[in-house]
Kinemage of the C-alpha trace (Angstrom):
@kinemage 1
@onewidth
@group {chain A} dominant
@subgroup {mainchain}
@vectorlist {calphas} color= white
{ca unk a 1} P 9.807 3.040 -1.861
{ca unk a 2} L 6.385 3.299 -0.457
{ca unk a 3} L 7.584 3.111 3.895
{ca unk a 4} L 4.736 5.093 5.012
{ca unk a 5} L 1.068 5.927 4.471
{ca unk a 6} L -2.093 6.847 5.369
{ca unk a 7} L -5.676 5.770 5.990
{ca unk a 8} L -8.235 7.572 7.792
{ca unk a 9} L -11.467 6.226 5.622
{ca unk a 10} L -14.048 5.368 7.873
{ca unk a 11} L -15.907 1.544 6.961
{ca unk a 12} L -19.339 2.551 6.092
{ca unk a 13} L -16.917 4.854 3.249
{ca unk a 14} L -14.815 1.680 2.820
{ca unk a 15} L -17.400 -0.654 2.237
{ca unk a 16} L -19.403 2.036 -0.600
{ca unk a 17} L -16.188 2.751 -2.637
{ca unk a 18} L -14.521 -0.886 -2.632
{ca unk a 19} L -17.981 -2.782 -2.593
{ca unk a 20} L -17.194 -4.875 0.407
{ca unk a 21} L -19.717 -7.878 0.658
{ca unk a 22} L -17.883 -9.197 4.067
{ca unk a 23} L -16.112 -7.331 6.752
{ca unk a 24} L -13.220 -9.973 8.198
{ca unk a 25} L -11.211 -7.285 9.592
{ca unk a 26} L -11.272 -3.886 11.592
{ca unk a 27} L -10.382 -0.585 10.246
{ca unk a 28} L -7.851 1.198 12.414
{ca unk a 29} L -7.138 5.011 10.914
{ca unk a 30} L -4.051 6.383 11.154
{ca unk a 31} L -2.181 9.241 9.925
{ca unk a 32} L 1.294 7.428 10.142
{ca unk a 33} L 0.936 3.791 9.223
{ca unk a 34} L 4.669 2.361 9.254
{ca unk a 35} L 5.923 -1.325 8.463
{ca unk a 36} L 4.707 -3.892 10.532
{ca unk a 37} L 1.644 -1.881 11.220
{ca unk a 38} L -1.756 -4.003 10.973
{ca unk a 39} L -3.702 -2.364 7.718
{ca unk a 40} L -6.925 -2.736 5.856
{ca unk a 41} L -6.958 -4.752 2.939
{ca unk a 42} L -9.475 -5.679 0.100
{ca unk a 43} L -9.568 -9.653 -1.164
{ca unk a 44} L -11.971 -11.441 -3.133
{ca unk a 45} L -11.576 -15.082 -2.108
{ca unk a 46} L -15.202 -15.233 -4.345
{ca unk a 47} L -16.191 -12.621 -2.177
{ca unk a 48} L -14.977 -9.452 -1.888
{ca unk a 49} L -13.963 -9.349 1.579
{ca unk a 50} L -12.057 -6.319 4.000
{ca unk a 51} L -9.169 -8.037 5.965
{ca unk a 52} L -6.331 -7.351 8.158
{ca unk a 53} L -2.642 -7.670 6.916
{ca unk a 54} L 0.628 -7.209 8.756
{ca unk a 55} L 2.852 -5.309 6.565
{ca unk a 56} L 5.924 -6.979 5.258
{ca unk a 57} L 5.582 -9.954 3.636
{ca unk a 58} L 6.526 -13.469 4.999
{ca unk a 59} L 6.477 -15.998 2.363
{ca unk a 60} L 4.837 -19.278 3.136
{ca unk a 61} L 8.155 -21.171 2.542
{ca unk a 62} L 10.009 -18.791 4.556
{ca unk a 63} L 12.349 -19.897 7.917
{ca unk a 64} L 12.096 -16.727 9.771
{ca unk a 65} L 9.206 -14.424 9.995
{ca unk a 66} L 11.663 -11.298 10.662
{ca unk a 67} L 11.988 -11.406 6.583
{ca unk a 68} L 9.093 -9.401 6.516
{ca unk a 69} L 11.082 -6.208 7.442
{ca unk a 70} L 12.600 -6.462 4.556
{ca unk a 71} L 9.499 -7.191 1.967
{ca unk a 72} L 7.618 -3.994 2.756
{ca unk a 73} L 7.343 -3.526 -1.079
{ca unk a 74} L 8.019 -5.205 -4.329
{ca unk a 75} L 9.146 -3.589 -7.572
{ca unk a 76} L 6.897 -4.173 -10.349
{ca unk a 77} L 9.214 -4.701 -12.877
{ca unk a 78} L 10.116 -8.134 -11.492
{ca unk a 79} L 7.186 -9.112 -9.266
{ca unk a 80} L 6.184 -11.961 -11.634
{ca unk a 81} L 9.915 -13.620 -11.494
{ca unk a 82} L 11.129 -12.940 -7.526
{ca unk a 83} L 10.945 -16.527 -5.620
{ca unk a 84} L 9.882 -14.240 -2.715
{ca unk a 85} L 6.520 -12.394 -4.893
{ca unk a 86} L 5.655 -15.113 -8.201
{ca unk a 87} L 3.473 -17.340 -6.228
{ca unk a 88} L 1.799 -14.507 -4.859
{ca unk a 89} L 1.206 -12.551 -7.865
{ca unk a 90} L -0.459 -15.359 -9.759
{ca unk a 91} L -2.684 -16.208 -6.757
{ca unk a 92} L -3.001 -13.877 -3.641
{ca unk a 93} L -3.317 -10.113 -4.943
{ca unk a 94} L -4.988 -7.737 -2.453
{ca unk a 95} L -5.813 -3.860 -2.282
{ca unk a 96} L -4.817 -2.008 0.522
{ca unk a 97} L -6.281 0.931 1.345
{ca unk a 98} L -5.160 4.099 1.479
{ca unk a 99} L -5.682 8.032 1.698
{ca unk a 100} L -2.173 9.023 0.973
{ca unk a 101} L 1.663 8.168 1.391
{ca unk a 102} L 4.723 10.028 2.413
{ca unk a 103} L 8.035 9.898 0.718
{ca unk a 104} L 11.156 12.435 1.635
{ca unk a 105} L 12.462 15.014 -0.708
{ca unk a 106} L 16.455 15.636 -0.545
{ca unk a 107} L 17.230 19.432 -0.061
{ca unk a 108} L 20.045 21.341 0.439
{ca unk a 109} L 18.682 21.732 4.171
{ca unk a 110} L 18.099 18.187 4.438
{ca unk a 111} L 15.161 15.633 3.644
{ca unk a 112} L 11.320 17.172 3.501
{ca unk a 113} L 8.708 14.623 4.203
{ca unk a 114} L 6.058 15.341 1.249
{ca unk a 115} L 2.437 14.186 1.249
{ca unk a 116} L 0.938 13.078 -1.862
{ca unk a 117} L -2.533 12.069 -2.507
{ca unk a 118} L -5.283 11.889 -5.238
{ca unk a 119} L -6.900 15.093 -5.396
{ca unk a 120} L -10.107 15.445 -3.164
{ca unk a 121} L -8.383 13.024 -0.521
{ca unk a 122} L -10.337 9.751 -1.943
{ca unk a 123} L -9.596 6.394 -0.791
{ca unk a 124} L -8.003 4.296 -3.150
{ca unk a 125} L -6.038 0.867 -3.021
{ca unk a 126} L -2.338 0.142 -3.726
{ca unk a 127} L -1.659 -2.552 -5.430
{ca unk a 128} L -0.901 -5.640 -2.746
{ca unk a 129} L 0.264 -9.095 -2.524
{ca unk a 130} L -0.303 -11.383 0.995
{ca unk a 131} L 0.508 -14.301 2.257
{ca unk a 132} L -0.127 -16.640 4.991
{ca unk a 133} L 3.008 -17.876 7.177
{ca unk a 134} L 2.626 -20.959 9.941
{ca unk a 135} L 4.913 -21.374 12.630
{ca unk a 136} L 6.213 -24.624 13.700
{ca unk a 137} L 3.187 -24.513 16.441
{ca unk a 138} L 0.707 -23.907 13.401
{ca unk a 139} L 0.223 -20.395 14.665
{ca unk a 140} L -0.729 -18.443 10.925
{ca unk a 141} L 0.436 -14.691 10.455
{ca unk a 142} L -0.912 -13.065 7.866
{ca unk a 143} L 1.534 -10.199 5.689
{ca unk a 144} L 1.411 -8.068 2.798
{ca unk a 145} L 3.583 -5.999 0.610
{ca unk a 146} L 2.843 -3.058 -1.565
{ca unk a 147} L 3.811 -3.055 -5.247
{ca unk a 148} L 5.911 0.002 -6.458
{ca unk a 149} L 6.757 1.254 -9.762
{ca unk a 150} L 8.765 3.887 -11.618
{ca unk a 151} L 7.375 7.644 -10.059
{ca unk a 152} L 5.475 9.852 -12.369
{ca unk a 153} L 6.003 13.321 -13.151
{ca unk a 154} L 4.783 14.753 -9.953
{ca unk a 155} L 6.380 12.307 -7.733
{ca unk a 156} L 9.773 11.923 -9.744
{ca unk a 157} L 11.334 15.444 -8.261
{ca unk a 158} L 10.853 14.051 -4.917
{ca unk a 159} L 11.677 10.040 -5.470
{ca unk a 160} L 12.179 8.059 -8.569
{ca unk a 161} L 9.465 5.343 -7.236
{ca unk a 162} L 5.974 5.326 -5.986
{ca unk a 163} L 3.370 2.816 -5.009
{ca unk a 164} L 0.911 1.502 -8.135
{ca unk a 165} L -2.397 2.329 -7.452
{ca unk a 166} L -4.963 0.490 -9.043
{ca unk a 167} L -7.290 2.568 -11.047
{ca unk a 168} L -11.078 2.079 -9.924
{ca unk a 169} L -12.390 0.455 -13.179
{ca unk a 170} L -9.473 -2.084 -12.776
{ca unk a 171} L -9.810 -3.465 -9.519
{ca unk a 172} L -12.074 -6.739 -10.722
{ca unk a 173} L -9.197 -7.824 -12.919
{ca unk a 174} L -6.831 -6.990 -10.135
{ca unk a 175} L -8.967 -9.236 -7.312
{ca unk a 176} L -9.732 -11.694 -9.588
{ca unk a 177} L -8.976 -14.974 -8.313
{ca unk a 178} L -8.706 -16.442 -11.283
{ca unk a 179} L -6.826 -14.163 -13.186
{ca unk a 180} L -3.220 -15.659 -13.628
{ca unk a 181} L -1.880 -14.487 -16.886
{ca unk a 182} L 0.823 -12.494 -15.569
{ca unk a 183} L 1.255 -10.230 -18.897
{ca unk a 184} L -2.489 -8.924 -18.116
{ca unk a 185} L -1.704 -8.354 -14.996
{ca unk a 186} L 1.678 -6.425 -15.229
{ca unk a 187} L 0.400 -4.177 -17.563
{ca unk a 188} L -1.519 -2.601 -14.517
{ca unk a 189} L 1.803 -1.979 -12.892
{ca unk a 190} L 2.075 1.567 -14.276
{ca unk a 191} L 2.166 4.948 -12.624
{ca unk a 192} L -0.718 6.780 -11.525
{ca unk a 193} L -1.549 9.815 -13.371
{ca unk a 194} L 0.097 13.165 -12.142
{ca unk a 195} L -2.846 15.330 -13.287
{ca unk a 196} L -5.162 13.141 -10.627
{ca unk a 197} L -2.693 13.659 -8.097
{ca unk a 198} L -1.485 16.750 -5.287
{ca unk a 199} L 1.825 16.896 -3.420
{ca unk a 200} L 2.900 19.289 -1.056
{ca unk a 201} L 5.717 19.452 2.099
{ca unk a 202} L 4.373 18.625 5.516
{ca unk a 203} L 5.718 19.032 8.872
{ca unk a 204} L 8.957 16.923 10.264
{ca unk a 205} L 6.697 15.253 12.894
{ca unk a 206} L 5.715 12.429 10.327
{ca unk a 207} L 9.463 11.313 10.555
{ca unk a 208} L 8.386 9.630 13.724
{ca unk a 209} L 5.702 6.673 13.993
{ca unk a 210} L 5.286 7.156 17.064
{ca unk a 211} L 3.170 11.038 16.204
{ca unk a 212} L -0.284 10.135 14.562
{ca unk a 213} L -2.720 13.059 14.232
{ca unk a 214} L -3.633 14.961 11.700
{ca unk a 215} L -0.880 17.385 11.711
{ca unk a 216} L 1.339 14.634 9.954
{ca unk a 217} L -1.046 15.549 7.095
{ca unk a 218} L -1.087 19.616 7.562
{ca unk a 219} L 0.453 21.529 4.812
{ca unk a 220} L 3.786 22.787 6.340
{ca unk a 221} L 3.439 26.312 4.913
{ca unk a 222} L 0.249 26.363 7.532
{ca unk a 223} L 2.182 25.548 10.502
{ca unk a 224} L 4.175 28.686 10.056
């Protein structure tokens, strides 16, 4: 799964890396993004746009927005069929901008938080889906989820799942609003190459979302 991540890239770099044409949301850098937080995402609704979503998908047909707390992730193997995700998978895909993410590795001494990123700390996009939910009073709530897949060889000793990272060359296909071929879309939901990633242990500070500082990503050995 993916339950915590990092996004610290500045707006100008995001615009350049992701080819943003219109900025319709804020960029809120954080070293410890938790479910329920506002996140920066990229969509294509005829133009490539930077927007904000709340992390935790609330399907448009849901009666209770609290369901979002249970839908922070969508499994890539079933995302095209599950009622909560299948419509968004065909029509409302996004990239959720990140610099890295955390997973907790079980060890004899307990769970150790690990920070995982691309080499060079370059920003990337998680494969995401989004929805707009309307309350009985007509208020809009825009939410998202992160798609996960089997872990690659680097991450497997840490956790059996990892978020799907869309390679730069496949971003146009993933965001294309006219693309509804689920077979082609599912083919993108694969583990990112482990040779292009890095992972290391970090401080238990990250265990609490209240801690949001560069110390969250400092290698544990560097703190000793």
